[in-house]
C-alpha positions as CSV (number, residue, x, y, z in Angstrom):
1,M,79.0,6.2,-7.5
2,N,82.3,5.1,-6.2
3,G,83.4,1.7,-5.2
4,I,82.9,2.3,-1.5
5,S,79.3,3.4,-1.9
6,D,78.6,0.4,-4.1
7,S,80.1,-2.1,-1.6
8,H,78.0,-0.5,1.1
9,G,74.9,-1.1,-0.9
10,I,75.8,-4.7,-1.5
11,V,76.6,-5.3,2.2
12,D,73.1,-3.8,3.0
13,A,71.5,-6.1,0.3
14,I,73.3,-9.2,1.8
15,R,72.1,-8.2,5.4
16,S,68.6,-7.6,4.1
17,S,68.7,-11.0,2.3
18,Q,69.8,-12.8,5.4
19,A,67.1,-11.1,7.5
20,G,64.5,-12.2,4.9
21,I,65.7,-15.7,5.0
22,K,65.6,-15.7,8.8
23,R,62.1,-14.2,8.8
24,G,60.9,-16.7,6.3
25,L,62.3,-19.7,8.3
26,A,60.8,-18.4,11.5
27,G,57.5,-18.1,9.8
28,L,57.7,-21.7,8.4
29,E,58.5,-23.0,11.9
30,R,55.5,-21.2,13.3
31,D,53.3,-22.5,10.5
32,A,54.6,-26.0,11.1
33,Q,53.6,-25.8,14.7
34,T,50.2,-24.7,13.8
35,I,49.7,-27.5,11.3
36,A,51.0,-30.0,13.8
37,H,48.5,-28.8,16.5
38,A,45.7,-29.0,13.9
39,N,45.9,-32.8,13.9
40,V,45.4,-32.7,17.6
41,E,42.7,-30.0,17.7
42,P,40.2,-30.8,14.9
43,E,38.2,-27.6,15.4
44,S,41.2,-25.5,14.2
45,T,40.7,-26.1,10.5
46,S,40.7,-22.4,9.7
47,D,44.0,-22.1,11.4
48,L,45.3,-25.0,9.4
49,T,44.2,-23.4,6.1
50,A,45.8,-20.1,7.1
51,A,49.0,-21.8,8.1
52,L,49.2,-23.7,4.8
53,V,48.7,-20.6,2.8
54,D,51.2,-18.7,5.0
55,S,53.8,-21.4,4.7
56,R,53.7,-21.1,0.9
57,E,54.3,-17.3,1.2
58,Q,57.2,-18.0,3.7
59,R,58.7,-20.4,1.3
60,L,58.6,-17.8,-1.5
61,Q,60.2,-15.3,0.9
62,V,63.0,-17.5,1.6
63,Q,63.6,-18.4,-2.1
64,L,63.5,-14.7,-3.1
65,S,65.8,-13.7,-0.3
66,A,68.2,-16.5,-1.3
67,R,68.2,-15.3,-4.9
68,M,68.9,-11.8,-3.7
69,L,71.7,-13.0,-1.5
70,R,73.3,-14.9,-4.5
71,T,73.0,-11.8,-6.8
72,A,74.5,-9.6,-4.1
73,S,77.4,-12.1,-3.5
74,E,78.0,-12.3,-7.3
75,T,78.0,-8.6,-7.6
76,L,80.5,-8.2,-4.7
77,G,82.7,-10.9,-6.2
78,A,82.6,-9.1,-9.6
79,L,83.6,-5.8,-7.8
80,L,86.4,-7.5,-6.1
81,D,87.7,-9.1,-9.4
82,V,87.7,-5.5,-11.0
83,K,89.5,-4.0,-8.1
84,V,92.2,-6.7,-7.8
């Protein structure tokens, strides 16, 4: 692979990471709304349980995407250091 192809892959990884973080945060916001409404509507305990489990998954999504973003950023930085 040449440097240009490598950098395009890294840019794609950064975009994918950012999209993963955005999706995870949107999911967390949705789950927070469900949890908040569960306090008002006691019959929605199954929604509450699902939202709590999903919020854990969304949190992991954000963490993994952030790690991927950090790795892609470090790789891009290393490529720039080599080329300069």
